[in-house]
C-alpha positions in Angstrom: 241.7 135.7 248.1 239.0 135.8 246.1 235.7 136.9 248.4 237.8 138.5 251.1 235.8 137.3 254.0 236.2 136.3 257.4 235.5 132.7 256.7 237.8 132.8 254.6 240.7 134.3 256.3 239.9 131.4 258.9 240.5 129.0 255.3 243.7 130.9 255.2 245.2 130.9 259.0 243.7 126.7 259.2 245.7 126.0 255.7 248.9 127.9 257.5 248.6 126.2 260.5 249.2 122.6 258.2 251.9 124.0 256.6 253.5 125.3 259.2 253.5 121.5 261.0 254.4 120.1 257.6 257.5 122.7 257.4 258.4 120.9 261.0 257.1 117.9 260.1 260.3 118.2 257.6 262.7 119.7 259.9 262.3 117.0 261.9 263.1 114.4 259.1 266.4 116.5 258.1 267.4 116.7 261.3 266.4 112.6 262.9 270.7 112.4 264.0 270.0 115.4 266.8 268.3 113.3 270.0 267.5 117.5 270.9 266.3 118.7 267.5 264.1 116.1 266.3 261.6 115.9 269.1 261.8 119.8 269.9 260.6 119.8 265.5 257.5 116.7 266.4 256.1 118.9 269.0 256.1 121.6 267.0 254.4 119.7 264.4 252.0 119.0 266.7 251.2 122.3 268.4 250.3 123.7 265.0 247.9 120.9 264.7 246.4 121.3 267.6 246.4 125.5 266.4 244.7 124.1 262.7 241.8 122.6 265.5 241.7 125.4 267.0 241.1 127.5 264.4 238.2 125.3 262.8 236.7 125.0 266.0 236.5 128.4 266.0 235.2 128.7 262.7 232.4 126.1 263.6 230.8 128.3 266.1 231.0 131.5 264.3 227.2 132.9 263.0 226.6 132.3 259.3 226.8 136.1 259.1 229.9 136.8 260.8 231.5 134.8 258.3 230.2 136.6 255.1 231.6 140.0 256.5 234.3 141.4 254.6 238.0 141.6 255.9 239.9 144.7 255.6 242.2 145.2 253.0 245.6 145.3 255.4 244.3 141.6 256.0 244.3 140.6 252.8 247.3 141.3 251.9 249.5 140.0 255.6 246.7 136.8 254.1 248.3 136.6 250.3 251.6 136.9 252.1 251.0 133.9 253.8 249.6 131.9 250.6 253.1 132.4 249.0 254.9 131.3 251.9 256.8 128.0 249.8 257.1 125.2 252.5 259.1 123.0 250.2 261.6 126.4 249.0 261.6 127.0 253.2 263.3 122.9 253.3 265.7 122.9 250.4 267.3 126.3 252.0 268.6 124.6 255.1 
């Protein structure tokens, strides 16, 4: 994370929701033959898209000065860990 602002944190959180959606879509494909599991994975992917939209709407409502505020070191560490998650590696391990 370059600037470590609230706005940056929202951007990473939104990207993480999209990545989680991609993971569930990948699981849906892997488990397409399972009538009970594939629809669950699909629904979870849709939930992640809803989460991303909710976060984007929240970010859009915040004033610029709030978005420019710095986040604490613990949040930076957490967000960097989120950025390091590889969906491809996760799916390959299943």
